DRENDO-1510 file (C-alpha; in Angstrom, 1 decimal, always signed):
<recs>
REC; n; res; u; v; w
REC; 1; MET; +22.8; +24.0; -38.2 .
REC; 2; ILE; +23.5; +21.1; -41.0 .
REC; 3; GLY; +20.8; +21.1; -43.6 .
REC; 4; LEU; +18.7; +23.6; -45.3 .
REC; 5; GLY; +16.2; +23.2; -46.3 .
REC; 6; THR; +13.1; +25.5; -45.0 .
REC; 7; PHE; +13.0; +24.5; -41.9 .
REC; 8; GLY; +17.0; +24.9; -41.4 .
REC; 9; TYR; +16.9; +28.1; -43.2 .
REC; 10; TYR; +14.5; +29.9; -40.4 .
REC; 11; VAL; +16.4; +28.2; -37.7 .
REC; 12; ALA; +19.1; +29.3; -38.6 .
REC; 13; LYS; +18.4; +32.7; -39.5 .
REC; 14; GLY; +15.9; +33.1; -36.3 .
REC; 15; LEU; +19.1; +32.1; -34.5 .
REC; 16; TYR; +21.3; +34.8; -36.3 .
REC; 17; THR; +19.2; +37.2; -35.7 .
REC; 18; GLU; +18.7; +36.6; -32.0 .
REC; 19; GLY; +22.6; +37.3; -31.5 .
REC; 20; ASN; +23.4; +33.4; -31.9 .
REC; 21; GLU; +26.7; +32.6; -34.3 .
REC; 22; VAL; +25.7; +30.1; -36.4 .
REC; 23; ILE; +28.0; +28.1; -38.5 .
REC; 24; ALA; +25.5; +26.5; -41.5 .
REC; 25; ILE; +26.7; +23.5; -43.7 .
REC; 26; ASP; +24.2; +21.5; -46.4 .
REC; 27; ILE; +25.6; +19.8; -49.3 .
REC; 28; ASP; +23.2; +21.9; -51.4 .
REC; 29; LYS; +25.4; +25.3; -53.0 .
REC; 30; ASP; +22.5; +27.2; -53.4 .
REC; 31; LYS; +21.1; +26.6; -50.5 .
REC; 32; VAL; +24.2; +27.5; -49.2 .
REC; 33; GLN; +25.0; +30.9; -50.4 .
REC; 34; THR; +21.2; +32.2; -49.2 .
REC; 35; ILE; +22.2; +31.9; -45.4 .
REC; 36; VAL; +25.9; +33.1; -45.8 .
REC; 37; PRO; +23.9; +37.0; -44.6 .
REC; 38; TYR; +22.5; +34.8; -41.5 .
REC; 39; SER; +25.5; +33.0; -40.3 .
REC; 40; ILE; +29.3; +32.9; -39.5 .
REC; 41; ASP; +30.4; +30.4; -41.9 .
REC; 42; ALA; +28.7; +29.0; -45.1 .
REC; 43; ILE; +30.0; +25.3; -45.5 .
REC; 44; VAL; +29.4; +23.5; -48.4 .
REC; 45; MET; +30.0; +19.8; -47.4 .
REC; 46; ASP; +28.5; +16.9; -47.1 .
REC; 47; ALA; +28.5; +16.4; -43.4 .
REC; 48; THR; +28.7; +12.8; -43.8 .
REC; 49; ASP; +31.9; +12.9; -43.8 .
REC; 50; LYS; +33.2; +11.9; -40.8 .
REC; 51; GLU; +36.7; +13.6; -40.6 .
REC; 52; LYS; +35.2; +15.9; -42.4 .
REC; 53; LEU; +32.8; +17.2; -39.2 .
REC; 54; LYS; +35.3; +16.1; -37.0 .
REC; 55; ALA; +37.4; +19.2; -38.2 .
REC; 56; LEU; +34.6; +21.6; -37.9 .
REC; 57; GLY; +35.5; +21.4; -34.1 .
REC; 58; LEU; +31.5; +21.9; -33.3 .
REC; 59; GLU; +32.2; +19.9; -30.1 .
REC; 60; GLU; +32.5; +23.7; -28.7 .
REC; 61; THR; +29.6; +24.5; -29.6 .
REC; 62; ASN; +26.6; +24.2; -27.8 .
REC; 63; ALA; +24.3; +23.4; -30.0 .
REC; 64; VAL; +24.0; +21.3; -33.3 .
REC; 65; VAL; +20.3; +21.0; -35.5 .
REC; 66; VAL; +20.8; +18.2; -37.6 .
REC; 67; SER; +17.7; +19.2; -40.7 .
REC; 68; THR; +18.1; +17.0; -43.4 .
REC; 69; GLY; +14.5; +16.8; -45.3 .
REC; 70; ASN; +13.5; +12.9; -45.8 .
REC; 71; LYS; +17.0; +11.8; -46.0 .
REC; 72; ILE; +16.3; +9.3; -42.9 .
REC; 73; SER; +19.9; +7.6; -43.3 .
REC; 74; VAL; +21.4; +10.9; -43.7 .
REC; 75; SER; +20.3; +11.9; -40.3 .
REC; 76; ILE; +20.4; +9.3; -38.8 .
REC; 77; LEU; +25.0; +8.9; -39.9 .
REC; 78; ILE; +25.6; +12.7; -39.4 .
REC; 79; CYS; +23.4; +12.5; -35.8 .
REC; 80; TYR; +25.7; +9.1; -34.8 .
REC; 81; TYR; +28.9; +11.2; -36.4 .
REC; 82; LEU; +27.6; +13.9; -33.4 .
REC; 83; ALA; +27.6; +12.1; -30.6 .
REC; 84; GLU; +31.1; +10.3; -31.1 .
REC; 85; ILE; +33.0; +14.1; -31.9 .
REC; 86; GLY; +31.2; +15.4; -27.9 .
REC; 87; VAL; +28.7; +17.5; -29.6 .
REC; 88; LYS; +27.0; +18.7; -25.9 .
REC; 89; ARG; +23.8; +19.2; -27.0 .
REC; 90; ILE; +22.5; +17.4; -30.2 .
REC; 91; LEU; +18.5; +18.1; -31.9 .
REC; 92; CYS; +17.3; +16.4; -34.7 .
REC; 93; LYS; +14.5; +17.0; -37.1 .
REC; 94; ALA; +12.8; +13.5; -37.5 .
REC; 95; GLU; +10.1; +12.6; -40.4 .
REC; 96; ASP; +8.2; +10.2; -37.7 .
REC; 97; ASP; +8.7; +8.8; -34.2 .
REC; 98; ASP; +10.1; +5.2; -35.2 .
REC; 99; HIS; +12.8; +7.8; -37.2 .
REC; 100; GLY; +12.5; +10.2; -33.4 .
REC; 101; GLU; +13.6; +6.8; -31.8 .
REC; 102; ILE; +16.4; +5.5; -33.7 .
REC; 103; LEU; +17.8; +9.3; -33.5 .
REC; 104; LYS; +17.9; +9.1; -29.6 .
REC; 105; LEU; +19.7; +5.7; -29.7 .
REC; 106; VAL; +22.4; +7.2; -31.9 .
REC; 107; GLY; +22.9; +10.5; -29.8 .
REC; 108; ALA; +20.0; +13.1; -30.3 .
REC; 109; ASN; +19.3; +14.6; -27.2 .
REC; 110; GLU; +16.3; +16.4; -28.7 .
REC; 111; ILE; +13.6; +15.2; -31.0 .
REC; 112; ILE; +13.0; +17.9; -33.5 .
REC; 113; ARG; +8.3; +16.8; -34.9 .
REC; 114; PRO; +7.7; +20.9; -36.9 .
REC; 115; ASP; +4.7; +19.8; -37.7 .
REC; 116; ARG; +3.3; +17.8; -34.8 .
REC; 117; ASP; +4.7; +20.2; -32.4 .
REC; 118; MET; +2.9; +23.0; -34.1 .
REC; 119; ALA; -0.3; +20.7; -34.1 .
REC; 120; ALA; -0.1; +20.9; -30.3 .
REC; 121; ARG; +0.8; +24.6; -29.9 .
REC; 122; ILE; -1.8; +25.7; -31.1 .
REC; 123; THR; -3.9; +23.3; -29.5 .
REC; 124; ARG; -2.9; +24.6; -26.3 .
REC; 125; SER; -3.2; +28.4; -27.7 .
REC; 126; LEU; -6.6; +27.5; -27.9 .
REC; 127; SER; -7.5; +25.4; -25.5 .
REC; 128; LYS; -5.3; +27.1; -23.1 .
REC; 129; PRO; -4.9; +30.9; -24.0 .
REC; 130; ASN; -1.2; +31.7; -22.4 .
REC; 131; VAL; -0.8; +34.5; -19.9 .
REC; 132; LEU; +3.3; +35.1; -21.2 .
REC; 133; ASN; +1.9; +35.6; -24.2 .
REC; 134; PHE; -0.5; +39.0; -23.2 .
REC; 135; ILE; +2.3; +40.3; -20.7 .
REC; 136; PRO; +3.0; +43.6; -22.3 .
REC; 137; LEU; +7.0; +43.9; -22.2 .
REC; 138; GLU; +8.9; +47.5; -22.5 .
REC; 139; LYS; +12.4; +47.3; -24.7 .
REC; 140; GLY; +15.0; +45.8; -23.3 .
REC; 141; TYR; +13.4; +43.2; -21.0 .
REC; 142; ASP; +12.3; +38.8; -22.4 .
REC; 143; ILE; +10.6; +35.8; -20.8 .
REC; 144; ILE; +12.1; +32.8; -21.3 .
REC; 145; GLN; +12.1; +29.4; -20.0 .
REC; 146; ILE; +15.3; +27.4; -19.1 .
REC; 147; THR; +17.0; +24.8; -17.2 .
REC; 148; PRO; +18.4; +24.9; -14.5 .
REC; 149; PRO; +21.7; +25.8; -14.5 .
REC; 150; GLU; +23.8; +22.8; -13.1 .
REC; 151; VAL; +25.4; +25.8; -9.9 .
REC; 152; PHE; +21.4; +25.8; -9.0 .
REC; 153; VAL; +20.3; +22.4; -8.8 .
REC; 154; GLY; +19.3; +21.9; -5.5 .
REC; 155; LYS; +20.4; +25.0; -4.0 .
REC; 156; SER; +16.6; +27.1; -2.5 .
REC; 157; LEU; +15.0; +30.5; -4.2 .
REC; 158; ILE; +16.3; +32.0; -1.0 .
REC; 159; ASP; +19.4; +30.8; -1.2 .
REC; 160; LEU; +20.0; +31.8; -5.1 .
REC; 161; ASP; +18.8; +35.1; -3.9 .
REC; 162; LEU; +18.3; +35.6; -8.3 .
REC; 163; ARG; +16.6; +39.2; -7.6 .
REC; 164; LYS; +19.6; +40.5; -5.6 .
REC; 165; LYS; +22.3; +38.3; -7.3 .
REC; 166; HIS; +21.2; +38.5; -10.8 .
REC; 167; GLY; +18.6; +41.1; -11.6 .
REC; 168; VAL; +15.8; +38.8; -12.7 .
REC; 169; HIS; +12.7; +36.6; -11.2 .
REC; 170; ILE; +11.3; +33.5; -11.3 .
REC; 171; ILE; +7.6; +33.7; -11.8 .
REC; 172; ALA; +7.4; +29.9; -12.3 .
REC; 173; ILE; +8.4; +26.6; -12.5 .
REC; 174; GLU; +7.6; +23.7; -14.3 .
REC; 175; GLU; +8.2; +19.7; -13.1 .
REC; 176; LYS; +8.7; +17.5; -15.8 .
REC; 177; ASP; +9.1; +14.5; -13.5 .
REC; 178; SER; +5.9; +15.2; -12.4 .
REC; 179; GLU; +3.8; +17.7; -14.8 .
REC; 180; LYS; +3.3; +20.6; -11.8 .
REC; 181; MET; +3.9; +24.0; -12.2 .
REC; 182; HIS; +5.0; +26.4; -9.3 .
REC; 183; LEU; +3.2; +30.0; -10.3 .
REC; 184; VAL; +4.9; +32.2; -8.4 .
REC; 185; PRO; +7.6; +29.8; -6.0 .
REC; 186; SER; +7.9; +29.8; -2.4 .
REC; 187; ALA; +10.8; +31.1; -1.4 .
REC; 188; ASP; +11.8; +27.7; +0.2 .
REC; 189; TYR; +11.9; +25.7; -3.1 .
REC; 190; ARG; +14.4; +23.9; -4.3 .
REC; 191; ILE; +15.4; +23.6; -8.1 .
REC; 192; LYS; +15.6; +20.3; -9.8 .
REC; 193; ASN; +17.4; +19.3; -13.2 .
REC; 194; THR; +14.5; +18.2; -14.4 .
REC; 195; ASP; +12.6; +21.6; -13.7 .
REC; 196; ILE; +11.9; +24.0; -16.1 .
REC; 197; MET; +12.5; +27.7; -14.5 .
REC; 198; ILE; +10.2; +31.1; -16.2 .
REC; 199; ILE; +12.3; +34.1; -16.1 .
REC; 200; LEU; +11.4; +37.5; -16.3 .
REC; 201; GLY; +14.6; +39.9; -16.8 .
REC; 202; LYS; +16.6; +42.1; -18.6 .
REC; 203; ASP; +17.7; +41.2; -21.7 .
REC; 204; GLU; +21.6; +41.1; -20.2 .
REC; 205; ASP; +21.1; +39.5; -17.8 .
REC; 206; ILE; +19.2; +37.1; -18.4 .
REC; 207; GLU; +22.1; +36.2; -21.2 .
REC; 208; LYS; +24.5; +35.9; -17.4 .
REC; 209; ILE; +21.4; +33.0; -16.4 .
REC; 210; LYS; +22.0; +31.3; -19.7 .
REC; 211; GLU; +25.6; +31.3; -20.1 .
REC; 212; LEU; +26.2; +30.1; -15.7 .
</recs>
């Protein structure tokens, strides 16, 4: 997590609480101190220093979230450096659409617009309530949305046999390229790399799927 304003702090804290290893970085010493209990390493550093950033080994992480507030030029430079370093997944908070487009050009994989995204989420929840939010789950079980692991792509659900091999159930698949939703998809459905899989299962089984 680079940038520990309000948004960055809560993202870092939430990730750590969910059991993820979090490295938190900010130039402000006081902000770094607040995140110490919710990180494996909290670093006071100017993330626009390319050599220092490179020395952290961030290319070995699953993802880096960049949230530098309204410092647009700073976020662009950091995103560019992260892409050069070889970070697999870069998520950047953007101030507006133009900022977001520039971040994509310099290497961001995903753009975060908290106010807009939350407004859209509230709109959907009010106009089209999601039944998943109302499914009572026993402790130790979860429902998640994930992109398919590479080993799943091109295979049918019957070939994958996820219930038998991994102990999880595919309850829906969303085709992002056509915006179609398949509830309880058929066994002959073939997974595409653009799909979103909605999976139900035990926490430990879901974690194994995410690690494939």
